[in-house]
C-alpha positions in Angstrom: 49.1 92.9 -39.4 47.5 92.0 -36.4 46.9 88.5 -36.2 45.4 88.1 -32.7 41.9 87.2 -33.0 40.9 87.5 -29.2 42.1 88.9 -25.8 45.4 87.1 -24.0 47.3 87.6 -21.2 50.2 89.8 -21.8 52.8 86.9 -21.2 51.2 85.1 -24.5 51.9 86.0 -27.9 50.2 85.7 -31.1 51.8 83.7 -34.2 50.8 81.6 -37.3 51.6 77.8 -37.7 53.9 78.5 -40.6 56.0 80.7 -38.4 56.3 77.9 -35.2 55.9 74.7 -37.3 57.2 73.1 -40.2 53.8 72.0 -42.3 54.3 68.7 -44.1 51.7 67.5 -46.8 51.2 64.0 -47.1 50.5 61.5 -50.7 49.5 58.4 -52.0 51.4 56.5 -54.0 49.6 54.9 -57.4 47.5 52.0 -56.3 48.1 50.3 -59.3 51.6 49.0 -57.8 51.5 46.4 -55.7 54.5 46.6 -54.5 53.9 50.0 -52.9 51.6 48.5 -50.6 51.8 44.7 -50.3 53.9 44.0 -47.0 54.5 47.9 -46.5 55.4 48.5 -42.8 55.5 52.7 -42.7 52.0 53.6 -41.4 49.7 55.4 -43.8 47.3 57.3 -42.2 43.9 58.7 -44.6 41.0 60.8 -43.3 39.0 58.0 -42.9 41.0 56.7 -40.4 40.2 59.5 -38.2 36.2 59.3 -38.7 34.9 58.6 -35.8 38.4 57.9 -34.1 38.5 59.6 -30.6 41.5 58.9 -29.1 44.4 61.3 -29.3 47.5 59.1 -30.3 47.4 57.3 -33.7 50.1 54.9 -34.8 48.8 53.5 -38.1 45.9 53.7 -40.0 43.9 50.7 -42.1 46.9 50.4 -44.6 50.8 50.6 -44.8 52.5 51.8 -47.4 56.4 50.3 -48.4 59.4 52.4 -48.9 58.9 52.0 -52.6 55.7 53.5 -52.2 56.7 56.1 -50.2 59.8 57.4 -52.6 57.8 57.2 -55.5 54.7 59.4 -53.9 54.9 62.9 -52.1 54.4 60.8 -49.2 56.5 61.9 -46.1 57.7 60.4 -42.9 57.3 62.6 -40.2 58.3 61.7 -36.5 56.3 60.8 -33.9 54.6 64.1 -32.0 53.7 65.1 -35.2 50.4 66.7 -35.1 48.2 65.7 -37.7 45.4 68.1 -39.4 42.8 66.7 -42.0 43.1 69.4 -44.6 40.0 68.2 -46.8 37.0 65.8 -46.7 36.5 66.8 -44.2 38.2 70.0 -42.4 39.3 69.5 -39.1 40.5 65.7 -38.0 43.6 66.0 -35.2 45.6 63.3 -33.9 49.3 63.3 -32.5 51.4 60.4 -34.1 52.3 58.4 -31.6 55.4 56.7 -33.9 57.2 57.5 -37.2 54.2 57.8 -40.1 53.2 59.2 -43.2 49.6 60.2 -44.5 47.9 60.8 -47.7 47.3 64.3 -49.2 44.0 64.9 -47.3 46.2 66.5 -44.4 48.3 69.4 -43.6 50.4 68.6 -40.6 52.9 69.9 -38.3 56.1 69.1 -37.0 57.2 71.3 -33.9 60.0 72.8 -32.3 60.3 71.8 -28.6 58.9 75.0 -26.9 55.8 74.1 -28.4 53.5 71.0 -26.9 51.9 69.1 -29.5 49.5 68.3 -26.7 48.2 72.2 -26.5 48.3 72.2 -30.5 46.0 69.3 -30.2 43.5 71.2 -28.4 43.9 74.0 -30.1 43.0 72.8 -33.2 40.6 71.4 -31.9 39.4 74.5 -30.8 40.1 76.7 -33.8 38.7 74.8 -36.6 36.4 77.7 -37.2 39.7 79.8 -38.0 40.6 77.1 -40.5 37.4 77.0 -42.3 38.2 80.7 -43.0 41.3 79.9 -45.0 39.2 77.2 -47.1 38.6 77.4 -50.6 36.8 74.7 -53.0 33.2 74.3 -54.7 33.1 70.5 -54.9 34.4 70.6 -51.4 36.5 72.6 -48.9 40.5 72.3 -48.8 43.2 74.1 -47.2 46.1 74.8 -48.7 49.6 74.4 -47.6 49.9 78.0 -48.3 46.7 79.1 -46.8 47.0 76.6 -43.5 50.7 78.4 -42.7 48.5 81.5 -42.0 46.4 80.3 -39.5 46.7 82.3 -36.4 48.1 80.3 -33.3 48.3 81.9 -29.8 51.4 80.4 -27.6 51.3 80.7 -23.7 54.9 80.1 -22.1 56.3 77.0 -22.2 55.2 76.3 -18.6 51.8 77.4 -18.8 51.2 75.2 -22.0 52.0 72.4 -19.3 49.9 73.7 -16.9 46.9 74.5 -19.8 47.4 71.1 -20.5 47.1 69.1 -17.5 43.4 70.9 -16.2 42.3 70.4 -19.8 42.8 66.8 -19.4 41.7 66.6 -15.7 38.3 68.4 -16.5 38.0 66.4 -20.0 38.4 63.1 -17.9 35.6 63.7 -15.8 33.6 65.0 -18.5 34.3 61.5 -20.0 33.8 59.6 -17.3 30.0 61.8 -17.3 29.1 60.7 -21.1 30.2 57.2 -20.7 27.7 57.0 -17.7 25.1 58.8 -20.4 25.8 56.5 -23.3 25.4 53.4 -21.0 22.2 55.1 -19.7 20.8 55.5 -23.6 21.8 51.8 -24.0 20.0 50.8 -21.1 16.8 52.7 -22.6 17.1 51.1 -26.2 17.2 47.6 -24.6 14.2 48.5 -22.6 12.3 49.4 -26.0 13.1 46.6 -27.5 12.4 44.1 -24.9 9.1 46.2 -24.3 8.3 44.9 -28.1 9.6 41.6 -27.9 7.1 41.1 -24.8 4.6 42.7 -26.2 4.7 40.4 -30.0 5.0 37.4 -27.8 1.8 38.2 -26.0 3.3 38.3 -22.6 2.4 42.2 -22.5 -1.3 41.3 -22.1 -0.8 38.1 -20.6 -2.9 39.2 -17.6 -5.5 41.5 -19.3 -6.6 38.5 -21.5 -7.6 36.9 -18.5 -10.0 38.9 -18.0 -10.8 40.4 -21.5 -11.8 36.8 -23.1 -12.0 38.0 -27.1 -15.4 38.0 -28.9 -13.6 36.8 -32.0 -10.0 35.1 -31.8 -7.2 35.1 -34.5 -8.3 32.4 -35.9 -11.8 33.5 -36.6 -10.9 36.7 -37.6 -8.3 35.3 -40.4 -10.9 32.8 -41.6 -13.5 36.3 -42.0 -10.8 38.3 -43.9 -9.8 35.6 -46.3 -13.5 35.4 -47.1 -13.6 39.3 -47.1 -11.0 39.2 -49.4 -12.4 36.5 -51.7 -15.5 38.6 -52.4 -13.5 41.4 -53.2 -11.3 39.4 -56.2 -14.9 37.9 -57.4 -15.8 41.8 -57.6 -12.8 42.9 -59.4 -12.8 40.3 -61.6 -16.5 40.9 -62.6 -15.6 44.8 -63.3 -12.5 43.9 -65.0 -14.0 41.5 -67.7 -11.7 42.3 -70.1 -8.8 41.3 -68.7 -10.0 38.2 -66.8 -6.9 36.5 -66.7 -5.1 39.0 -65.6 -6.8 40.3 -62.7 -7.0 36.5 -61.7 -3.5 36.4 -61.2 -2.9 39.0 -59.8 -6.6 37.9 -57.1 -4.4 34.9 -56.4 -1.5 37.0 -55.5 -3.4 38.8 -52.9 -5.5 35.6 -51.9 -2.2 34.0 -50.4 -2.6 31.1 -48.2 -2.4 31.9 -44.5 1.6 30.6 -44.4 3.3 28.1 -46.0 3.3 24.3 -44.3 6.4 24.7 -42.6 4.4 26.7 -39.8 6.6 24.5 -37.4 9.5 27.1 -38.3 7.8 30.1 -36.5 7.5 30.6 -33.2 4.3 29.7 -31.0 1.8 31.9 -29.9 -0.8 32.8 -27.8 -4.2 30.9 -27.1 -6.5 33.0 -29.3 -3.6 34.4 -31.8 -2.7 33.1 -35.0 -0.1 33.7 -38.1 -1.0 35.4 -41.0 0.7 36.8 -44.1 1.0 40.9 -44.7 -0.5 40.8 -48.1 -3.6 38.9 -46.1 -4.0 41.8 -43.7 -3.5 45.2 -46.2 -2.5 45.7 -49.9 0.9 46.1 -50.6 2.0 48.6 -53.0 5.2 50.2 -54.9 6.3 53.8 -55.6 7.3 56.4 -58.5 10.2 56.1 -60.0 12.0 59.5 -60.7 13.2 60.1 -64.0 13.5 62.7 -66.8 9.8 62.4 -68.4 8.4 62.9 -65.3 10.2 66.9 -64.7 8.2 67.6 -67.7 5.1 66.7 -66.2 2.5 69.8 -65.4 1.2 68.1 -62.3 3.7 68.1 -59.2 3.4 66.5 -55.8 5.7 66.3 -53.1 7.7 63.1 -53.4 8.2 61.2 -49.8 11.9 59.2 -50.3 13.8 56.8 -48.5 15.8 59.8 -46.7 12.5 60.8 -45.0 11.7 57.8 -43.3 13.2 56.0 -40.2 12.5 53.8 -37.6 9.3 55.1 -36.6 10.1 58.7 -37.1 9.4 60.7 -40.2 12.1 63.6 -41.2 10.2 65.8 -43.3 12.6 69.0 -43.4 13.6 68.0 -47.1 11.0 67.0 -49.3 11.2 66.9 -53.2 8.1 67.1 -55.9 7.9 64.9 -59.1 5.7 65.0 -61.7 2.6 62.7 -61.4 -0.7 61.7 -64.0 -3.9 61.3 -62.3 -4.3 57.9 -63.8 -1.4 57.3 -60.9 -2.8 58.8 -58.1 -5.4 56.2 -56.7 -2.4 53.4 -56.2 0.5 56.1 -55.3 -1.2 58.6 -53.1 -0.4 58.4 -49.3 -3.5 57.8 -46.7 -2.5 58.4 -43.4 -1.9 55.5 -41.4 -0.2 53.8 -44.4 2.7 51.5 -43.2 6.2 52.8 -45.2 9.1 50.4 -45.3 12.5 51.2 -46.5 13.1 48.6 -49.5 16.7 48.7 -49.3 20.2 49.8 -51.1 21.8 49.5 -47.4 23.1 47.4 -44.6 20.5 44.9 -43.1 20.7 47.1 -39.7 18.9 49.7 -42.2 17.2 47.6 -44.3 13.0 47.7 -43.6 12.9 50.7 -41.5 9.3 51.7 -40.7 7.3 54.0 -39.8 3.7 55.4 -40.3 2.2 58.2 -42.3 1.0 61.0 -40.3 -0.8 62.6 -43.4 1.1 65.7 -42.2 1.7 66.4 -46.1 -1.3 66.2 -48.4 -1.6 65.0 -51.1 1.7 63.2 -51.3 3.1 60.1 -53.3 6.1 58.1 -52.5 9.1 56.8 -54.0 9.5 53.1 -55.4 12.3 52.6 -52.7 9.6 52.9 -50.0 6.5 49.8 -49.8 3.8 51.0 -48.7 1.4 48.8 -46.5 -2.4 49.7 -46.4 -3.6 47.5 -43.6 -7.4 47.1 -44.5 -8.4 43.2 -43.0 -8.2 43.1 -39.5 -5.0 44.6 -38.4 -4.1 47.8 -37.1 -1.4 50.3 -38.7 0.0 50.6 -35.0 -0.2 46.6 -34.8 1.8 46.2 -37.8 4.6 48.9 -37.0 5.0 47.5 -33.5 5.8 44.2 -35.1 7.9 45.0 -37.8 10.1 47.4 -35.5 10.2 44.2 -32.9 13.3 42.1 -32.7 11.3 39.1 -34.0 10.1 41.3 -36.9 13.3 42.5 -37.9 14.4 38.9 -38.1 11.6 37.8 -40.4 12.7 41.7 -42.8 16.2 40.2 -42.5 15.7 36.4 -43.4 14.0 37.5 -46.5 15.9 39.9 -47.9 18.2 39.7 -50.7 22.1 41.1 -50.9 23.5 42.2 -54.4 26.7 43.5 -54.5 26.5 44.2 -50.7 23.0 46.1 -51.1 20.4 44.6 -49.0 17.1 45.1 -50.3 13.2 44.1 -50.2 10.6 43.8 -53.0 6.9 44.2 -52.8 6.6 40.3 -53.5 9.0 39.7 -50.8 7.0 42.3 -48.5 3.7 40.4 -49.0 4.7 36.9 -48.0 6.3 38.1 -44.6 4.5 36.4 -41.8 2.8 38.4 -38.9 1.0 37.9 -35.9 -2.5 38.2 -35.6 -4.1 38.6 -32.4 -8.3 39.8 -32.0 -8.3 43.6 -32.6 -9.2 44.2 -29.2 -6.1 43.3 -27.9 -4.0 44.8 -30.9 -5.7 48.2 -29.3 -4.8 47.1 -25.9 -1.2 46.3 -26.8 -0.6 49.5 -28.7 -1.9 51.4 -25.6 0.1 49.5 -23.2 3.3 49.8 -25.6 2.8 53.6 -26.1 2.3 54.1 -22.3 5.8 52.1 -21.6 7.9 53.5 -24.1 6.8 57.6 -23.7 9.1 57.1 -20.7 11.8 55.5 -22.5 11.0 58.4 -24.9 11.2 61.1 -22.2 14.6 59.5 -21.0 15.8 59.2 -24.0 15.4 63.2 -24.8 16.3 64.2 -21.2 20.1 62.2 -22.1 20.4 63.4 -25.7 20.2 66.9 -24.2 22.3 66.4 -21.4 25.2 64.8 -24.1 24.7 68.0 -25.8 25.2 70.1 -23.2 28.4 68.1 -22.4 29.8 68.9 -25.9 28.9 72.6 -25.5 31.0 72.5 -21.9 33.3 70.8 -23.7 34.1 73.8 -26.2 33.8 76.5 -23.4 36.6 74.7 -21.3 38.6 74.9 -24.5 38.0 78.9 -24.8 38.7 79.6 -21.6 41.7 77.2 -21.7 43.0 79.6 -24.9 41.7 83.2 -23.6 44.0 82.2 -20.6 41.2 81.8 -17.8 41.5 78.2 -17.3 44.9 78.2 -15.1 46.5 81.0 -13.4 49.8 82.8 -14.6 53.2 82.6 -12.5 55.2 86.0 -13.0 57.8 83.6 -13.1 57.3 82.2 -16.0 59.5 83.2 -19.1 57.1 85.2 -21.3 56.3 83.5 -24.3 57.9 86.6 -26.7 61.3 85.0 -25.5 60.2 81.4 -26.7 58.9 82.7 -30.0 62.6 84.2 -30.5 63.8 81.0 -30.1 61.6 79.2 -32.5 62.3 81.6 -34.8 65.9 81.6 -34.8 65.8 77.4 -34.5 63.6 77.6 -37.8 66.3 80.1 -39.3 68.9 78.0 -38.9 67.1 74.4 -40.5 66.6 74.0 -43.8 64.3 71.6 -45.3 65.0 68.1 -45.0 65.5 66.6 -48.0 66.3 62.7 -47.3 64.7 59.5 -48.5 62.5 59.3 -45.2 61.5 63.1 -45.2 60.7 64.2 -48.7 58.8 67.2 -49.0 57.3 70.0 -47.2 55.2 72.9 -47.7 56.2 76.9 -47.3 57.0 77.2 -43.9 57.1 81.2 -43.5 54.1 83.4 -43.6 52.1 84.3 -46.5 49.3 86.4 -47.6 46.4 85.2 -49.3 47.8 85.4 -52.7 51.1 83.6 -51.2 53.6 86.3 -51.0 
């Protein structure tokens, strides 16, 4: 049965991983036995240790195990130079053991003969992940068994050509990595620039010159006084229209008409002349959303349902929108209007809490999840000004300061969002600031898109280089090299002499001979 997957030079040969390596599974010592881990000195690697790990070599993971733990489990001590390959959750992480180490059962690792270079296999597995995925099975999550990974095809050049291929890949990747570092540095600079523009905006420095020639017809303090009068009038009208519930409505009105700020305003930074501090509850209505439950599934009316997963920092991701059952009497409170400010309640890290975006009205009608707090700016504050304030470092700091943490999960609430401070410039200046921000950040956005495109091209180029390498087109062939067929015969002969080692330090191996899908 042919196993070649693409055309290669005549001096190369195709084989399978079970024929050219010893395949080793790992294991996990019982976690309820403290002596399996306490004071352990045997490195133990899990797939989580390779998540986001970009180095070629790995020497240890987050935890060590003891010899007792290794002997009591199926963990196996493998020699330096073994190539680790994660076989589940997820498939495809690769690293080379820098020293003797063990892994958990999430790996199928390869202990090689000297004729097959670990660096060559490392790059090959990076390139051939798709071939490995063809061998995976499972419904909850995909996994490759030891018998299946033994069938993984591998192309082998002559030994000297392996060394030339490795050297050329690393030469090109070194230049590519330097370019990626420069791109990442440029992206970080764009991020800092964006933050500095927003900081200057909410502190009034962005429009300092504009204010000199554009004195306000109504200062922030005058605007705030007018807002408070409007809200008092609104509250009085609500009380008249809800005489059957006077006490409950009175409490609601007092909540909406909180005083501008507590007495300790000295804790807030100073503002430019003509600005003042207000609370979110004064400039807008703050409204919670719907909780999804089985009862709603039975309701006949279904509407699109915006969730936390759809809202990011100044970004709406609407590719996947769920639906939820609603009742007509809920709609006045829950429907989203274009311009509504959406604030993520939390259930995450302090960096993610309070993600904020403006609803663009692209889906109508639409309601929102209870973990999305809606702020409808109604009194003297534009939605874009509110957005820019809560995107700024100062606005983010106020969100983090009021967020509560329960079991490490940071959360907001409707009441906390109502109490958040917000600077209130004159309305004309809010508009000028927003225009200035958008003008400056449009350049930053274009630059960031260019950087992202370059990074994607770099990733594609990396795969293109590996493709050339394993098709035999990256370095020239040397007719004086011993053909890989002779190398493969020596590997077979050496493997035939070897018996699976069974010792306290090398305990268990998977089948190493090629088998078909049924294990024959």
